[in-house]
N, C-alpha and C positions, 0 to 999 in steps of 0.2 A: 504494500500500500504506500502511496506517495502523497505527501501533503505539501502545499505551497502556502506561505503566509509572509507577507511583507518582503518578498524577494528571497526568502530563505527556503531552500529546497531541502526537504528531509525525506528519508526513506526509513521505514521501519523494517528491520530484518527479522523474519520469522525464525523460530528455533530451527526449522528444517533448513533454511538458507544458511544460518549461522553454523550449524553442525559443530565441527571442531576447528573452525577457522581461527587463524591468528588475527591480531589487531590489524596488521598490514593487509591481510586478505579481506577483512571486513571493510577497510578503507577503500580497497579496490572495488568492492561491491557497491559502495556508496559513491564511487567516483571522486573520492577525496584523498588527500595525501595525509590528513591528520584526523584523528578521532577526538571528538569532544563529547564527554559524557555529562548528561544532565541528571542530577540526583535531587529528588524532592519527596516530601511527604504528601500523601493525598488523604485528606480527612473529609468528614461530612460537610465541612464549610469550604471545601476547595483545596487547591494545592498550597503548600507552605514550605518554609525552610529549604528553598531551592538553592542549588550551588552547581556550578559547572567545573568540570575537571578536564584538563588536557590529557588525553589518553584514556585507556581503559581503567575501570575501578578495580581495586584489590582490597584485601582485608584491612591493611593498614590505613588506606585512604578512607575507607568506609568508617572505621573507628574514629578517625579524626573528624569526619563529617558529623557523626553522632555526638561526639563530645563538644565540638565547637559550634555546630549549627542547629542540629535537631534537638539537643538536650534542652535548650531554652524554650522549646515549644511543647515538650512532653509534660504531661501532668500525671501524678500518681493515679494508678488504676486504669490508665489508657492502655489500649492494646495495639501493638505494632505488628502488622501482618506482613510477612515477607515470603517471596518465592524461594526456591532452592538454589539461587545463584551462588557460586562458590564463595564469594566474598561475604555473603549474608550468613554463611555457616561458620564464620570465624568466631571462636568463643569470646573474643574481646568485644565483638559487636553486641552480642547478647548481654554481656556484663555491663557495657556502657549504657544500654537501654534500660536494663533492670536497675541500674544505679539511680535512675531518674524516677523509679517507682512504677514504671510501665512494664507490661508483660509482653513477651515475644511469642508469636504464634507463626509457625511455618505452614504454608500451603502444602497440601499433599503433592507428591511427585507425580 
């Protein structure tokens, strides 16, 4: 699926297309020479705590995002639902979210 908005061309790569591609291969699929990852929380009131990262996300980067960006928006008792992306499964990510009093729930594989 492709979307165009304000001159920005984006392509969502399905898991089938992505497979085991490297970042460089994904960039080729996108017709880009560089990957920019957008990380954000999606709640019932819309998106929040957005951040862009040059390159692909990894566990260390996601922990930094949770501690420095997302933590200020999390409230005790809230539930953070994540898919099974490798960086989401980093123990430090869960610990950083739970340190805010929020609960982590993973979507089924």
